[in-house]
C-alpha positions in Angstrom: -92.6 84.4 -26.6 -90.3 86.3 -28.7 -88.0 84.8 -31.2 -84.5 84.0 -29.9 -81.6 84.7 -32.2 -78.7 82.3 -32.7 -75.5 84.3 -32.6 -73.6 81.7 -34.5 -76.2 81.1 -37.2 -74.5 83.2 -39.8 -71.1 81.7 -39.0 -72.1 78.1 -38.7 -69.2 75.7 -38.3 -68.5 72.8 -40.6 -69.4 70.5 -37.6 -72.8 72.1 -37.3 -73.4 71.8 -41.0 -72.4 68.1 -40.8 -75.1 67.6 -38.0 -77.7 69.0 -40.3 -76.4 66.9 -43.1 -77.1 63.8 -41.1 -80.9 64.6 -41.1 -81.0 63.2 -44.7 -82.9 66.3 -45.8 -82.8 67.5 -49.4 -79.5 68.9 -50.4 -81.0 72.3 -51.1 -81.6 73.0 -47.4 -78.5 71.5 -45.9 -76.5 74.7 -46.0 -79.2 77.1 -44.7 -78.4 78.3 -41.2 -80.7 77.3 -38.3 -82.7 79.7 -36.2 -83.5 79.1 -32.5 -87.0 79.8 -31.0 -87.9 78.9 -27.4 -84.8 76.7 -27.3 -85.6 74.7 -30.5 -83.6 74.7 -33.6 -85.9 75.6 -36.5 -85.7 76.5 -40.2 -88.3 77.2 -43.0 -90.3 74.1 -43.8 -92.0 72.4 -46.8 -94.8 74.8 -47.8 -96.7 72.3 -49.9 -97.0 69.6 -47.2 -100.0 70.6 -45.1 -100.3 69.6 -41.4 -97.7 68.2 -39.2 -95.4 65.6 -40.7 -92.5 63.6 -39.2 -89.3 63.9 -41.2 -85.8 62.7 -40.4 -84.6 64.7 -37.4 -87.8 66.6 -36.6 -91.3 67.6 -37.6 -92.5 69.8 -40.4 -95.4 72.1 -39.5 -97.3 73.8 -42.3 -100.5 75.9 -41.7 -102.2 78.7 -43.6 -104.5 81.6 -43.1 -105.6 84.3 -45.5 -106.4 86.9 -42.9 -104.0 86.2 -40.0 -101.3 88.7 -39.0 -99.3 86.1 -37.0 -99.4 82.4 -36.1 -97.8 80.6 -33.1 -97.1 76.9 -32.8 -97.9 75.5 -29.3 -96.3 72.3 -28.0 -97.8 70.4 -25.1 -96.9 67.4 -23.0 -99.5 64.7 -23.3 -102.7 65.5 -21.4 -101.3 68.9 -20.2 -103.3 72.0 -20.9 -100.5 74.6 -20.9 -97.8 74.5 -23.6 -94.3 73.8 -22.6 -93.1 75.7 -25.7 -94.5 78.5 -27.9 -92.9 79.0 -31.3 -94.0 82.0 -33.3 -93.6 81.6 -37.0 -91.1 84.2 -38.1 -92.4 86.4 -40.8 -89.7 85.2 -43.2 -91.0 81.7 -42.7 -94.2 82.8 -44.5 -94.7 82.6 -48.2 -98.0 84.1 -49.3 -100.5 83.0 -46.7 -98.6 79.8 -45.8 -96.5 79.5 -42.7 -94.1 76.5 -42.6 -91.4 75.6 -40.1 -89.3 72.5 -39.3 -88.7 72.0 -35.6 -85.7 69.8 -35.0 -85.1 67.1 -32.4 -88.8 66.6 -31.7 -89.9 63.1 -30.9 -93.5 62.7 -32.1 -94.3 60.5 -29.0 -93.3 63.4 -26.7 -95.7 66.1 -27.6 -99.1 67.3 -28.8 -99.7 70.5 -30.7 -102.1 73.4 -31.4 -102.0 76.9 -32.9 -102.8 80.4 -31.8 -103.7 82.8 -34.6 -103.9 86.6 -34.4 -105.7 88.9 -36.8 -108.5 91.5 -37.1 -111.8 91.2 -35.1 -114.5 92.4 -37.5 -117.6 90.2 -36.9 -119.6 92.2 -39.4 -117.2 91.1 -42.0 -116.9 87.6 -40.7 -113.4 88.0 -39.2 -113.3 86.9 -35.6 -109.6 86.2 -34.9 -108.9 85.5 -31.3 -105.3 84.9 -30.1 -106.6 83.6 -26.8 -108.0 80.4 -28.4 -106.1 77.2 -29.0 -106.8 76.0 -32.5 -106.8 72.5 -33.9 -104.9 72.1 -37.1 -107.4 71.7 -40.0 -105.1 69.0 -41.4 -104.6 67.2 -38.1 -104.2 63.4 -38.6 -105.2 62.6 -35.0 -107.0 64.5 -32.3 -106.2 64.1 -28.6 -108.5 63.6 -25.7 -111.1 61.8 -27.8 -110.2 58.1 -27.3 -112.5 57.5 -24.3 -116.2 57.5 -25.4 -118.4 59.6 -23.2 -115.6 61.3 -21.3 -116.9 64.5 -19.7 -113.5 66.2 -19.7 -113.5 69.7 -21.3 -113.2 69.8 -25.0 -113.6 72.3 -27.8 -111.2 75.0 -26.6 -108.7 72.2 -25.7 -108.6 70.2 -28.9 -105.0 69.3 -29.7 -103.4 67.2 -32.4 -100.7 64.5 -32.6 -98.3 63.6 -35.4 -99.1 60.2 -36.9 -96.5 57.8 -38.2 -97.8 56.2 -41.4 -95.9 53.0 -42.1 -98.8 50.6 -42.6 -98.0 47.7 -44.9 -100.8 47.1 -47.4 -98.9 44.4 -49.2 -99.7 43.7 -52.8 -103.5 43.2 -52.3 -105.5 45.1 -54.9 -108.8 46.9 -54.1 -111.9 44.9 -55.1 -113.1 47.4 -57.7 -116.6 45.9 -57.8 -118.7 47.2 -60.7 -121.5 49.5 -59.6 -124.2 47.3 -60.9 -123.0 44.4 -58.7 -122.9 46.2 -55.4 -125.1 45.3 -52.4 -124.4 48.0 -49.8 -124.9 47.5 -46.0 -125.1 50.7 -43.9 -123.9 50.4 -40.4 -122.8 52.3 -37.3 -119.4 51.1 -36.1 -120.2 51.5 -32.4 -123.8 50.3 -32.5 -123.0 47.3 -34.7 -121.3 45.3 -32.0 -121.6 47.4 -28.8 -124.3 45.2 -27.2 -123.0 42.2 -25.3 -125.1 40.0 -27.5 -122.7 40.6 -30.4 -120.3 38.3 -28.7 -117.2 40.1 -30.0 -114.0 40.6 -27.9 -114.0 44.4 -28.4 -117.6 45.7 -28.6 -118.3 48.9 -30.4 -114.9 49.2 -32.2 -113.3 48.7 -35.6 -111.9 45.4 -34.2 -115.3 44.3 -33.1 -116.7 45.0 -36.6 -113.7 43.1 -38.1 -114.7 40.1 -36.0 -118.1 40.2 -37.7 -116.8 40.3 -41.3 -117.4 36.5 -41.9 -121.0 37.0 -40.9 -121.3 39.8 -43.5 -119.6 37.7 -46.1 -122.0 34.9 -45.4 -125.0 37.3 -45.7 -123.8 38.2 -49.1 -123.2 41.9 -49.0 -120.0 43.2 -50.8 -119.8 46.8 -49.6 -120.1 48.3 -46.1 -121.0 52.0 -45.7 -119.7 53.3 -42.4 -121.6 56.1 -40.7 -119.3 58.9 -39.8 -115.9 57.8 -38.6 -114.1 61.2 -38.9 -113.3 62.5 -35.4 -116.4 64.0 -33.8 -117.3 65.0 -30.2 -120.0 62.7 -28.9 -120.3 65.0 -25.9 -121.6 67.8 -28.1 -125.1 68.7 -26.9 -124.8 66.0 -24.2 -127.9 65.8 -22.0 -129.6 63.5 -19.5 -133.3 62.8 -20.0 -135.1 60.6 -17.4 -131.7 59.3 -16.2 -130.6 58.3 -19.7 -127.4 59.8 -21.1 -127.9 61.3 -24.6 -124.9 61.8 -26.9 -124.0 62.9 -30.4 -124.1 59.2 -31.2 -124.4 59.3 -35.0 -121.4 61.6 -35.4 -122.7 63.9 -38.1 -120.8 66.9 -36.7 -117.1 66.8 -37.8 -114.3 68.0 -35.6 -111.4 67.0 -37.9 -111.8 65.8 -41.5 -108.4 64.0 -41.6 -108.6 62.1 -38.3 -110.2 58.8 -37.6 -112.5 58.5 -34.5 -110.1 57.2 -31.9 -113.0 56.2 -29.5 -113.8 53.5 -32.1 -110.5 51.6 -31.4 -110.0 48.7 -29.1 -106.7 50.1 -27.8 -104.9 53.4 -27.7 -102.9 54.1 -30.8 -100.7 57.0 -29.8 -99.0 58.4 -32.9 -100.3 55.4 -35.0 -103.9 56.5 -35.1 -105.8 54.8 -37.8 -104.0 51.4 -37.7 -107.0 49.5 -36.5 -109.2 51.1 -39.2 -106.6 50.2 -41.8 -106.6 46.6 -40.6 -110.4 46.6 -40.9 -110.3 47.9 -44.5 -107.5 45.4 -45.4 -109.6 42.5 -44.0 -112.6 43.7 -46.0 -110.5 43.8 -49.2 -109.2 40.3 -48.5 -112.8 39.1 -48.4 -113.7 41.0 -51.6 -115.7 43.7 -49.8 -115.5 47.4 -50.4 -115.6 50.1 -47.7 -117.3 53.4 -48.1 -117.3 56.3 -45.7 -120.3 58.5 -44.9 -118.6 61.9 -44.9 -119.9 65.3 -43.7 -118.5 68.2 -45.6 -121.6 70.3 -45.3 -120.9 71.7 -41.8 -118.6 71.3 -38.8 -119.0 70.9 -35.0 -118.3 74.7 -34.5 -121.9 75.6 -35.0 -123.1 79.2 -35.3 -122.0 82.2 -33.3 -123.1 80.5 -30.1 -121.1 77.4 -30.9 -117.6 76.4 -29.9 -114.5 78.1 -31.4 -111.8 75.5 -31.9 -110.4 75.5 -35.5 -111.9 76.9 -38.7 -113.4 80.0 -37.1 -110.0 80.9 -35.8 -108.1 80.4 -39.0 -110.4 82.1 -41.5 -114.1 82.2 -40.4 -115.1 84.2 -43.4 -113.6 81.7 -45.8 -114.5 78.4 -44.3 -118.2 79.2 -43.7 -121.1 80.6 -45.8 -121.9 83.9 -44.1 -124.8 86.4 -44.6 -124.0 90.0 -45.6 -123.9 90.9 -41.9 -121.5 88.2 -40.9 -124.0 85.6 -39.6 -124.0 81.9 -40.5 -126.1 80.5 -43.2 -127.7 77.2 -42.0 -128.4 75.0 -45.0 -127.2 72.1 -42.9 -129.7 72.5 -40.1 -126.7 72.2 -37.7 -125.8 75.9 -37.3 -123.3 76.5 -40.0 -122.6 75.6 -43.6 -119.1 75.0 -45.1 -118.2 77.3 -48.0 -117.4 74.3 -50.2 -116.8 76.1 -53.5 -114.4 78.7 -52.1 -111.0 77.7 -53.5 -109.4 77.2 -50.1 -112.2 74.9 -48.8 -112.4 73.2 -52.2 -108.7 72.4 -51.9 -109.0 71.1 -48.4 -111.9 68.8 -49.3 -110.1 67.4 -52.3 -106.9 66.9 -50.2 -109.0 65.1 -47.6 -110.6 62.7 -50.1 -107.3 61.9 -51.7 -105.8 61.3 -48.2 -108.5 58.7 -47.3 -108.1 57.0 -50.6 -104.3 56.8 -50.6 -103.6 56.4 -46.9 -106.6 54.3 -45.9 -107.5 52.7 -49.3 -111.2 53.7 -49.0 -113.3 52.6 -51.9 -116.0 55.2 -51.9 -117.8 58.0 -50.2 -121.4 58.9 -49.4 -121.8 62.6 -49.0 -124.2 63.8 -46.4 -126.5 66.6 -47.5 -124.5 66.7 -50.7 -126.5 69.5 -52.3 -124.6 71.9 -50.1 -121.5 71.0 -52.0 -123.0 72.6 -55.0 -123.9 75.9 -53.4 -122.1 79.2 -54.3 -120.6 81.5 -51.7 -123.9 83.4 -51.5 -125.7 80.2 -50.9 -127.3 79.9 -54.3 -127.2 76.6 -56.2 -124.5 76.5 -58.9 -125.1 75.1 -62.4 -121.6 73.6 -62.6 -120.1 73.4 -59.1 -116.3 73.4 -59.3 -116.0 71.0 -56.3 -118.3 68.4 -57.6 -116.7 68.5 -61.1 -113.3 68.2 -59.5 -114.3 65.1 -57.6 -115.8 63.6 -60.8 -112.6 64.0 -62.8 -109.8 63.8 -60.1 -107.3 61.1 -61.1 -106.8 59.8 -57.6 -110.5 59.4 -57.2 -110.9 57.8 -60.6 -112.1 54.4 -59.3 -113.8 55.7 -56.2 -117.6 55.5 -55.8 -119.2 58.9 -55.3 -122.7 58.8 -53.8 -124.7 61.9 -53.0 -127.5 62.4 -50.6 -128.9 64.8 -53.2 -130.7 67.3 -50.9 -130.0 69.6 -48.0 -131.8 71.2 -45.0 -132.2 74.4 -47.0 -134.9 72.9 -49.3 -132.6 72.1 -52.2 -133.8 68.7 -53.6 -131.8 67.3 -56.5 -132.8 63.7 -56.8 -132.4 63.1 -60.5 -130.7 66.4 -61.2 -127.6 66.3 -59.1 -124.6 67.5 -61.2 -123.0 64.2 -62.1 -120.8 64.1 -65.2 -122.0 60.5 -65.3 -119.8 59.8 -62.2 -122.1 60.5 -59.3 -124.7 58.1 -57.9 -127.5 59.3 -55.7 -129.5 58.1 -52.8 -132.9 57.8 -54.5 -135.2 59.3 -52.0 -138.2 58.9 -54.4 -137.5 55.1 -54.4 -137.8 55.0 -50.6 -140.9 57.1 -50.4 -142.9 55.7 -53.3 -142.0 52.1 -52.6 -143.2 52.6 -49.0 -146.5 54.0 -50.2 -146.9 51.1 -52.7 -146.0 48.3 -50.2 -148.6 49.3 -47.7 -151.2 49.4 -50.4 -151.8 53.1 -50.9 -153.8 53.9 -54.0 -152.0 55.5 -57.0 -148.5 54.2 -56.5 -148.4 51.1 -58.8 -147.0 53.1 -61.8 -144.3 54.7 -59.5 -143.4 51.3 -58.1 -143.0 49.8 -61.6 -140.7 52.6 -62.6 -138.6 52.3 -59.5 -138.2 48.5 -60.2 -136.8 49.1 -63.7 -134.2 51.6 -62.5 -136.1 54.9 -62.3 -135.8 55.6 -66.0 -138.1 58.6 -65.5 -135.5 60.1 -63.2 -132.2 58.8 -64.6 -131.8 58.6 -68.3 -130.3 55.1 -68.8 -128.2 56.3 -71.7 -126.7 59.2 -69.8 -126.7 58.2 -66.1 -126.0 54.5 -65.7 -126.0 53.1 -62.2 -127.0 56.4 -60.7 -129.8 55.2 -58.5 -129.0 53.9 -55.0 -132.2 52.2 -54.0 -133.2 51.9 -50.4 -136.2 51.6 -48.3 -134.5 52.0 -44.9 -131.4 53.7 -43.7 -130.0 55.1 -40.4 -132.3 58.1 -40.7 -135.8 56.8 -40.0 -137.5 53.5 -39.1 -135.8 50.2 -39.3 -137.5 47.8 -41.7 -139.3 46.0 -38.8 -140.5 49.2 -37.3 -141.7 50.4 -40.7 -144.4 47.8 -40.5 -144.9 48.0 -36.7 -145.6 51.7 -36.1 -148.0 54.2 -37.7 -146.2 57.1 -36.1 -142.8 57.9 -34.6 -142.0 57.4 -30.9 -139.1 59.6 -30.1 -140.0 60.6 -26.6 -136.7 59.4 -25.2 -134.9 61.9 -27.3 -136.1 64.6 -24.9 -137.9 66.9 -27.4 -141.5 65.9 -26.6 -141.6 63.8 -29.8 -141.2 66.9 -32.0 -137.9 65.7 -33.6 -137.7 63.3 -36.5 -139.9 63.3 -39.6 -143.7 62.7 -39.4 -143.7 61.6 -43.1 -142.8 58.0 -42.6 -145.3 56.2 -45.0 -145.3 53.4 -42.5 -148.0 50.9 -41.4 -148.4 49.0 -38.1 -150.3 46.1 -39.7 -153.1 46.6 -37.2 -151.6 47.3 -33.8 -149.1 49.9 -32.7 -145.7 48.5 -31.5 -144.9 45.2 -30.1 -147.6 42.6 -29.9 -148.1 38.9 -29.2 -150.7 38.6 -31.9 -149.4 35.8 -34.2 -151.3 37.0 -37.2 -150.0 40.6 -37.0 -146.4 39.4 -36.5 -146.8 37.0 -39.5 -148.0 39.9 -41.6 -145.1 42.1 -40.5 -142.6 39.4 -41.4 -144.3 39.1 -44.8 -144.2 42.8 -45.4 -140.5 42.9 -44.6 -139.9 40.0 -47.1 -141.9 41.9 -49.7 -139.8 45.0 -49.3 -136.5 43.2 -49.5 -137.6 41.0 -52.4 -138.6 44.1 -54.4 -135.3 45.9 -53.4 -133.2 42.9 -54.6 -135.3 42.8 -57.9 -134.8 46.4 -58.7 -132.4 47.8 -61.2 -130.0 50.2 -59.5 -127.7 49.8 -56.5 -129.5 48.2 -53.4 -128.6 49.4 -49.9 -130.2 48.4 -46.6 -129.7 49.1 -42.9 -127.7 46.9 -40.6 -130.0 44.6 -38.6 -132.9 44.6 -41.0 -131.8 41.1 -42.0 -132.9 39.9 -38.5 -135.7 42.4 -37.8 -133.8 44.7 -35.5 -136.0 47.3 -33.9 -135.5 50.8 -32.5 -138.9 50.6 -30.7 -140.5 53.2 -33.0 -137.7 55.8 -32.7 -137.1 57.2 -36.2 -134.4 59.7 -35.2 -132.1 57.8 -32.8 -129.2 60.2 -33.4 -128.6 60.6 -29.6 -129.4 57.0 -28.4 -126.2 55.3 -27.4 -128.0 52.3 -26.0 -130.1 49.3 -27.1 -132.3 51.6 -29.0 -129.5 52.0 -31.6 -127.3 49.0 -30.8 -128.0 45.8 -32.7 -129.6 43.1 -30.6 -127.9 40.0 -31.9 -130.3 37.7 -30.0 -132.8 38.5 -32.7 -130.6 36.7 -35.3 -131.5 33.3 -33.9 -135.1 34.4 -33.1 -135.6 35.6 -36.6 -133.3 33.1 -38.4 -135.8 32.7 -41.2 -135.6 36.4 -42.0 -131.9 36.3 -42.2 -132.0 33.2 -44.5 -134.5 35.0 -46.8 -132.2 38.1 -47.0 -129.3 35.8 -47.8 -131.3 34.0 -50.5 -132.5 37.1 -52.2 -129.0 38.6 -52.3 -127.7 35.4 -53.9 -130.7 35.4 -56.3 -129.8 38.9 -57.4 -126.2 38.0 -58.0 -127.2 34.9 -60.1 -129.4 36.9 -62.4 -127.6 39.8 -64.0 -130.7 40.8 -65.9 -132.0 42.2 -62.6 -128.9 44.4 -62.2 -128.4 45.7 -65.7 -129.6 46.0 -69.3 -127.6 43.2 -70.8 -129.3 43.3 -74.2 -132.4 44.7 -76.0 -134.3 41.7 -74.7 -134.7 38.1 -75.8 -137.3 35.7 -77.2 -139.0 38.6 -78.9 -139.6 40.4 -75.6 -138.1 43.8 -74.7 -135.5 44.5 -72.0 -138.3 45.4 -69.5 -142.0 45.2 -69.7 -145.0 46.0 -67.5 -147.7 43.4 -66.8 -151.1 43.5 -65.2 -153.1 40.5 -64.0 -154.2 39.8 -67.6 -150.9 40.3 -69.4 -148.8 43.1 -70.9 -149.9 46.7 -70.2 -148.6 50.1 -71.1 -148.9 51.3 -67.6 -150.9 51.2 -64.4 -154.0 53.0 -63.2 -154.6 54.8 -59.9 -156.7 51.9 -58.5 -154.1 49.2 -59.4 -152.2 47.5 -56.7 -150.8 44.6 -58.7 -147.5 45.3 -60.5 -145.8 42.8 -62.8 -142.4 43.5 -64.3 -140.6 41.3 -66.8 -136.8 41.6 -67.2 -135.5 39.9 -70.4 -132.0 39.7 -71.9 -129.4 37.5 -73.4 -125.7 37.3 -72.6 -123.0 35.4 -74.5 -122.0 32.3 -72.7 -125.0 32.5 -70.4 -127.9 32.5 -72.8 -131.4 34.0 -72.3 -132.3 35.4 -68.9 -135.9 36.0 -68.0 -137.2 37.1 -64.6 -140.8 38.0 -63.8 -141.5 39.9 -60.6 -145.1 39.8 -59.4 -146.2 42.0 -56.6 -149.6 42.2 -55.0 -150.0 45.1 -52.6 -153.8 44.4 -52.3 -155.4 42.7 -49.4 -157.1 40.0 -51.5 -155.6 37.3 -53.6 -155.5 37.6 -57.4 -155.3 35.2 -60.3 -152.5 36.3 -62.8 -151.6 35.2 -66.3 -147.9 34.5 -66.8 -146.1 36.2 -69.7 -146.0 33.9 -72.7 -142.7 32.1 -73.5 -141.6 30.0 -76.5 -142.8 26.4 -76.5 -139.3 25.2 -75.5 -139.3 27.3 -72.3 -141.2 27.5 -69.1 -141.6 29.4 -65.8 -140.1 28.3 -62.5 -141.3 29.8 -59.2 -138.3 30.9 -57.2 -139.7 33.2 -54.6 -143.0 33.4 -52.7 -143.1 35.8 -49.8 -146.4 34.3 -48.6 -144.3 31.4 -47.3 -142.4 31.7 -44.1 -139.6 29.6 -45.6 -138.0 29.6 -49.0 -140.0 27.3 -51.3 -138.5 24.6 -53.4 -138.4 25.7 -57.1 -141.4 24.4 -59.0 -142.7 24.7 -62.5 -145.7 26.9 -63.2 -147.5 27.3 -66.5 -150.4 29.5 -67.8 -151.1 31.4 -64.6 -150.9 31.5 -60.8 -152.7 32.7 -57.7 -150.8 35.4 -55.8 -151.9 35.7 -52.2 -152.7 39.0 -50.5 -149.8 41.4 -49.8 -147.1 39.1 -51.2 -144.4 39.0 -53.9 -143.6 36.1 -56.2 -140.6 35.9 -58.5 -140.4 33.5 -61.5 -137.4 32.6 -63.8 -138.0 31.7 -67.4 -136.0 28.7 -68.6 
């Protein structure tokens, strides 16, 4: 529609000026005459406030595009597909590439909004403006039509946004600010954590359901939860049915809107107050002394490649938001069709604004960045030596206390474990810890030395003087086998994903302990339980930040599926009946977490050693050694330190990955001290502490941990 003029705008009466005065807007705009477009009173808005923001008397809309020739604001009634008003931004409402307009007398409960953007169509140059498309605001705080999980209603072209009222009261509670060395991270999927009826929660599969389980997590001992993607995504993307089973984009690693929480994860509709349930969850976590991290996906979006949907970034500035080849095609370093152009100033600015928003508005404590190596690529796709975006995150004042954790690789072959640009601020998922510990645990030859180095903090990868607390140690995560499956399957079983078992990695370093999959063989099941205890004992006795997958503490299974990204069913949902069935495993996890917390020498270098022994030392079956040979499968690691007010701390970790028992000499202590056995994974239950002197017998495929006192 064309802009309507207001005949009286230039001769506005004192009464009309008084009405504008009542809006409580800054004095500088009170005396500016109003325009009228499609029946709405409008005026130039606040150019530095991105998105749609409620203000006294109306709503401020600000949007930008470098290549657009015009932009229209579309207003819709709730759930209607045709706009009831179209408001073109007047050219004099544009400053630079920013369009901003205040629309008066808009009640935020009464409308949804989108944009139409016109501009040149030059695909070879990456410009694909299309005025026929409805575009979702890149700064939308809530996306419509997403609140019902699995709805088959049309999406993509029809994404619209709502204005969110942010008046949540955080009270005077401070964030936990847990030191990196003290963290125990628990990775979970919000929906899958409680969706199964066995969870016993009132609102399964929601933030509220997760909140009901917080006492359980506190009792387990973890102090940080890492939520798999909770930004708005479309679970119906690539929806399929295979053998009668509905397959969704269940994991959510395909962002629709970076500033919007996933409304299908709420127990009730939150029209115009989206995010309240998530904020209540985060507040409850903080009250329990637990931090909350978000797994964020800034490497690509749900728009895919040239065959993908067109609903937001493509329509605003395709050639700016995405990495494009010289002929205008999409680089695919993400493996998902497109790659965000993260170090372009516009995208850089959006990502920084997004992180600050989640920290200030939601009080998020940290972020895990999916395929984070993409965040360090230049506009031509090449790796940068000093990526501006990563450096900005490291030094940003708002993010000063926030944990930054990188998945330090991408699908384009860039692997940066140990070399991710850090400024001593970034931690990394230590993929080498996962791979080499898996090899060692199942008894592969040649991995004893690697296992010893991973236990002492991967000093060969991270210089302890330059990159402290950089290694996030993990053996399992969402991507791959669960811990129980790691010792139940030699190969993946992803047939139900519908790709003839071709998806998911074949490089699992797993071992089925003698039989593939479920079995009634008591000996094999006992060995599997012991292997799980071995893995977790070593994880909790490793320097670095431990992380494990939700459900591992009670031997949850995905039935051999190592890529359950599309399985919105019991394959991915936690089966809480296993908690009672495998109560002993839960109690072992609980005990090992507590043991780690009680012995700081396992978490950090607290001194240069004690009792004449160095901070860390390697031991073979006969005593100290400089390292391990290829044929070794026994690894002994001694942690030693002294702390004022606590005194000497000595922990000796003995690990036998061999299939025969060994006799081992204990490290020598002063005459006034002795060794106490605290952990023996050969036992199904936690043994009572007992004194041991001289030496000990370690049973096949088991771990023992001693404390020097």
